[in-house]
C-alpha angles and dihedrals in degrees: 000000000000139000118188142169126184136177119197121186125186124184125186125184099182144018126205094268104024146033108245139161111218130171125185118185121185125185120189127188121181135173117182113167119191132201126189144178131207110236091185136349094285106029132064131176131196150137141262123211129168154112137263127193123190120186121186128188121190124190122179136176119185128206090271092059095251112149126212125184131176139162132206128192125193123189119185129181110204133194142154149129130273136190125203129202109204132199116195117235094173137340091285103025131073138171114216145185114217123205112197143178113195124183124195131196126182151106142268125209125193130187097207110059092022100234140144120202134190113227134206123182133182128189124179129169151090131296124189118214152153129236130193117194114222090183133002091274107027124068136177109224139189130188134178129186137026134219114188153079131294127196131178134178129192122193127181109252098219100028118122092207127079092239115143141163118230133186128186132176141172111225136204105174121173093156122128088241087074091059114122129184120189152137123262127198118206120194 
């Protein structure tokens, strides 16, 4: 599975038409354990379950000295199955291709405007990787890249209408930011 924490800080002191002082801080914490089982020598199946929290703080001062501050929190519970197709490189090392379908459910709360939204996310696709077994049941794994589809939907929690925001994208990501290193337990 994976465990990650990130802190991203952006500061801007000007925009093309105005002097401003903006600061955007984003903290992300995610824990997504996985467990899998070999069903034969080349195929394993398993599940992913976990939680992600994203907290964003935005502070802005424009050239007239007007201050603006807001905070947003997002909590998402994620789960789903995966299947891996392995090719042996040695007795303890395998390359694999993982097919996955991950669902996410959660909420988003903002101070300005004062809103609460219900969230739904879906990610499906393929990830290539490599696993080295330290023991018969525990392996160190690495994967990089993703080919797949992402979908998200936000709906206002207290809104009487059926209004919603949706986003969908097809992804081919071979960037180092998609690199994951983790530990896998097979039973």
